[in-house]
N, C-alpha and C positions, 0 to 999 in steps of 0.2 A: 654784501658789504665788502668793499674793497679798501683795505687799510694802507695808508702810506706808512713807511717805517716810523716816522715821527708820531703819527696818530697812534700806532700800535704801542710804542714805548710809553706814551702818555696814558693810554688806557690801562696798560699793564701796571704802571706805577700806582694807578688809582684802584687796582684790584678788579677792574671791569673785564671779566673773562666770559661774559655772556655772549652767545652767538658765535663762538669760536669755530663751529663747524663750517662757517662761511670762509675760512682761511684756505682757499684753494690755490691752485697754481696761478690763477689770474691775479689774486691779491698778492701772492708772493712776488710775482713779476712787477706789480705796481709799486711794491715797497722799494724797488731799486731806484725810483725816480728821485728820492730825496735822501742822499747818503748822510749818515751820521758824521758830524765833524769832530775831529780830535785835535784840539789846538796845541796840546802839549802831552807829554808822556804821563802826567798825572791823570789826565782825562782818560787815557788808554787804560791805566791801572784800575780806574774806577769802574770799568766795564766787567771786571772779574770779581767773583765772590771769594777771593782768597782770604784765608785767615790772616788778619793784619798783625797777629802776634808772632808770625814766623817770617823768615826770609826764605822764599821758595826758589831753590836752585836745582830742582830735579824735574823740571817740566818736560824734559825729553822723554820721560817714561809715559806720562799720562797727563793730558792737558786739562786745565780748568776751562770751562766754557765762558766766553764773553757774553754779555747780555743779549745781543741779537740772536745768538745761537740758542741760549737757554730758553728764551721766550718763544722762539719759533718751535722748539721741541714741544713745549707745553701746549701750544696751539694745535699742532698736529696730533698730539697725544689725545687731547680732549675730543677732537673731531673724530678720531678713530674709535674712541670709547663710546661716543654718541651713536655712531652708525658705521661700524667697521667695514662691512662688506660693501656697502654702497660707496662710502668715501674712498676706499681703496680702488674699486673698479673705475670710478669716475676721475681719479686724480693721479694714480701712480705713474702712468706713462708720461704724462706731461711734467710731473715733478721730477722724475728721473732724467728726463731730457733737459730740464732746467739746470740740474746738477751738472750734466755733461757740458752744457753751454758755459756755465760759470767756471768750471775747471779748465775748459779749452781756452777761454779768454785769459785766464790767469797764466796758463802755460804756453800760450801762443801757438795752439794747434787747432785741429778740427774736432768738434764734438763726437762725430761718429767713430773716432779712433780711440775713445776712452771707455774702458770697462770699469764697472763699479764692483768693489770687493769689500771684504771685512777687515783686512789688515795687511801689513807688509808681508807677513809670513804666507798668507793665502795668495797674494799676488805673485810672490816668488815661486810658490809651489805650482800654481797654475801655468806660469810661463815655462818653467823647466820641465814639468810633466808633459806639456803640450808641444815642446819644441821638437822638430824633426831632426833626429840625429841617427846616423848609421853606426853599426858596431865597429867599423874601422875608423871612427872619428873620436875626438876627445873633447872634454869640457874643462876649460882652464879657469882657475880662480886664484885668489891670493891665500897665503897661509893664514894670515890673521884676518879672516872675514867672518861675517855673521853666521852664527850656528845654523839658522834656517837655510841659508844659501848652501852651506856645506852638506847638510842633510838632504836637501832637495836634489842637489846634483848627484849625491850618492844613490838616492832612490832611482833617479833617471838612468844612471849607469847600470844599476842592477837589472832594470827592465829592458834596456836597449843593447847592452853589451859594450857600450862606449866606456871610455876610461876617464876618470877624474884626475887632473894633475894640478898641483898647487905650486905657486911660485912666491918667493919672498919679494916684497915690494921695495925693500931697502935693507941696507946693512945695519944702520942704527937710526932710530927715530930722532935722535939728537942732531943728526947731520943730514937727514933726508932732504931731497930736492925733487922738483918736478922732473928734471932731466933723468934722475936716477929711476924714478917710478916708471916713466914712459919707456925708457931703454930696457928695463928689466922685463916689462910686460911684452913689449914688441919682440924682443929677442927670444922670449919663451914660446912664441907662436910658431907652429910649423904647419906642414901641409895637412895634418890631421885635425887641427884645431877648428871646431865648429862653433863653440860658444866661448865668449870671454865674459865671465860673470864678475862684476865689480860692484863696490859700494862707494857711493859718492862721498859720504862722510862716515868714517869709522867710529862707532860708539865705544870701541875699546881704547882708542888713543886720542880721538878728535881729529885725526888726519883727514884732510880733504883731498881727493884725487883730482888731477888736472884732466877732467873728462874730455874736454874739447880737443886737447892735444892728443890724447889716446885715440879718439875718433878720427882725427885727421890722419894719423899714422895707419889706422886700419883701412882707410879709404884707398891708400896706395896698395896695401896688401890685397884687398878684395878686387882691385881693378883687373887682376889677371886670373881670377878664379871663376869657375862655373857657379851658377846660382846655388846649387845644392852643397857647395863647398865653401860658401862665403862664411866669414867669421861674423857671428851675430853678437853685437855688443849689448849686453843686458845689465841694467843698473838698478840696484837697490838705492832709491833716492830719498828715503824717509827723513834723514837728518840734514838734507839740503832743502827739501820742500818746506816752504814757509820761512826759510832763512835767507837763501841766496836770491839775488835779483838776476834770474836767468830764464830763458825760454828753453824748451826741449830741443828746438832746432839748434840753438847755440851749444847745447851739451853734445849733440851728435850721436846719441845712442840709438839702437834699434828698438829696444823695449825698456820701459821705465816703470818700476813697481814701487809703491809707497803707501803706507798707512797715513791717514790724515788726522789721527787723534793725538798727535804730538805737537809739533811746532805750528801747525796750521790751526790748532784750537777747535777742531771739529769733534763730533761726538765719538764715543767709544764704538768700536765695531765698524769703522768705515775706512775705505782705502780706494785706490785707483790703480789701473794698469793702462799704460799708453803704448801703442804699437805704431812704429813708422809704417805708413801705407805700403812702401816698397818691400817691407819685410814681413808683413802680417801673415802671408801665406805659410810662413815657416812655423807658426805656432797655432795649434788647433785647440778647441775647448776641451776641458776635462769634465765639467759639470753642465748638464743641460740648462739652458737659459729660460727664464720666463719673460724676458723682454721681447717686445714686438717691434722695436725701432730698427730699421735697416742699419747695417754696418758691422764691422768687425768688433767694435767695442760692445755692442749689444749682444752679439754672438758669444763673446768671451765672458759676459757678466753671468755669474752663477745664479741659477734659479733657486727657488725655495722662498719661504716666508721669512722676512727679515724684520729687524727693528726699523720699520719704515720711517718712523718719525726721526730717527737718527740719520738715516741715509738722506732723506729729503733736505735736511738743513745743512748739508754740505754746501749748498748754494750760499747760505748766509755766512758760512766760514770763509769761503773763497772771497766773497764780497767784503767781509770785514778786513781782510788783508789788502784788498784793492783800495779800500777807503784809507787805510793807513799809508799805503804806497809801498810797493815792493822795494824800491831803492831806499826809502826811508827806514823800513824794517831792517833791511840788510845792514845799513850803516849803524843803526842802533845796536843790533846784536853784536856786530863786530867790535864796536867801540867798547861795550861793556866787557866782552871777553878779552880785548886787548888790555884794558885796565887791570883785569884780574890776572892775566898772564904776566904782565910786567911786575905787578906786586908780588906774585909768587916767586918770580925769578930772583927777586931781591932777598929772599929769605934763605939763609944758609942751611936750614934744616928741611928744606923742601926741594924735591926733584920734580921739575916740570917735564911732561912728556909731549904735550901738544905743541906743534911747531908755532913759533911766534909769527912766522910769515902768514899773512892773511890769505894768500893764494893757496896755502896748504892747510887752512883751518877755517872753522866756521863758528858754531855756537857751543861746542863741547870743549871743556878744559879738564885735562887729566893730570894727576900729580900724586906724589908720595910724600909722606912726612916721616922723617927718621924716627925709628923706634916704635912706630905704630903700624898696624895692618890697615888696609883700606877700610875694612868694616869697623875697626876701632875709630878711625878718623870720622866716619859717618856718624857713629854713636856720640862721639865727643862734640861734634858740631850740633847734633840734634839737642844735646843738653843745653846748648846756647841758643836754641830755637832757630837753627839754620838747617834747612832740609837739603842734604846732599845725597849722592848715591855712589855705589862702587860698581865697577865694571865686572860683569859675570864671565870673566875670561881668565886664562892663565897665561901670563901674569895678570893680576887684578890691580886696578888703581882707584884712588878716590876720584870723584868726578863732580864738577859743578857746571851748570848750563844756564847762564844768564840769558834772558829773553826780554821782549818788549815791556813786560809788566814789572821788570826789576829796575832799580835805580842805581846811580853812581854811589849814593850813600850806603846802600846795602852791600855793594862790592867792598867799600872801605871797611864796613863793619865786619864783613866776612874775613877780610885779610887780617884785621886785628885779632879775630878769634883764632885764626890759623897761626898767627905769630905767637899767641899765648900757649899754643900746644907744643912749643919747643921743649 
C-alpha cells in the first residue's frame, strides 16, 4: 500500500491504522507528491495539538509536532512493533537517506555531506572532539556563548594541549552593530587560531550574528595559510534553523551543527551536522557509524540503536517547512517578534535586550521587568496562561519566542499582561 499524504491524513482522521507496516520508504516518498496546503496561519496552527488554553511562547526549548510529523511517527512505531528486526533491516538505510535528501534540499547542500545526530549538544561535541588541532593552536569563541560550546572546547583543549580563548562580541548589547561584531572577531584572530566557534542566534540575548560577513573576512585570512592552519568556521545553528531563509552556502561556515526538535518542529532526539566538502578532512568521527551509505555525513553519523521512528520523520519535518515556504516562515517569525519588541520598548518598566534590527535578531526576544527576577516574570506570566522561559545564563533574562503557530492577537495579549506587571 502506497499512501499519498492526503490519503494518509484522511485514514488517520478516521482511525484506520490497519496495515501500517506497509509504510516504507517508498510510500514515504510517494507522500511528497501532494503537499498539504496552508492557506492562512490559522490552518498552520491547526496542525499542532497545542493546548488552546495557553499562549505558547517557549517553543525554542522543545517543539510540539505538527500533524504530518505526529502521524508519521505513529506509522513507523507500529511498523516497528509489528516486526522490528525485519522492518529495520529492510527500511533503515533508505529512510535515513530520505532524511539526508530532505535536509539537503532545505539547506541547499548535498545529502552525502549531512550527518544525523541526536541534538545540538551532540553535534557540537562530535565536531570539536573530532577536529584536528595542534597543541600550538587555539580555539576561539565568544564570552557569551552556549554552555555546550564552551565545555566541548574545554574538553578538546585538555586532550590536545590547545588553548581556548574567548572574546567579547560587543561593548553593550544596546548599541551592538554588525560592524562591531565582525571587527572584534576578526581582530581577535591570530596565527594560532585554528577554530572560530560561533552561534548563529544566541539564546541568551536573541542576538543574531552576521555569519556571511564573518565568513567573507575569514576567506581573506585563510587565503595566505597552509591547509593545517586554516581557521575553521564552526557554527551552532539551532536557533536559526527553521527561522531564517538562508542556505548554508550563503552562511559561509565550514561546519554547521543543530538540533531539529526546536524551530523545525522535528521529534525529540534529532539533529544534524553539515560539513563543507573542502573542510571535511579536518574533522574525523568520534563514534563508530552503523550507516552504510558512502560519504562523510554517513561516516560522521554515530552508530547505535536509535529512536528510529523519530529520526526517520525528519523528512516530514523538513517537508512541512518547505510546504510553508522558508521565506514565508522567516517573514512571519520576524513580524511577530518585531511587534513584540516594539511593544516592549514602549513600556517604561521593561528593559529590552534583543536588538530591534532584524539583521541582528531572529525569533528570540529577551527582556527584564523592573522589580522582578526573570524567574518571577515567567511565573507571573504562567499565572496568566502565558508560557515564557528565562535564560539559563548569568545574567539571566525573561524570554519570549513567537513562531508560526502564534498570532498577532496573542502578542497583544502578552504585552497587556506584561504592562500589568508594572
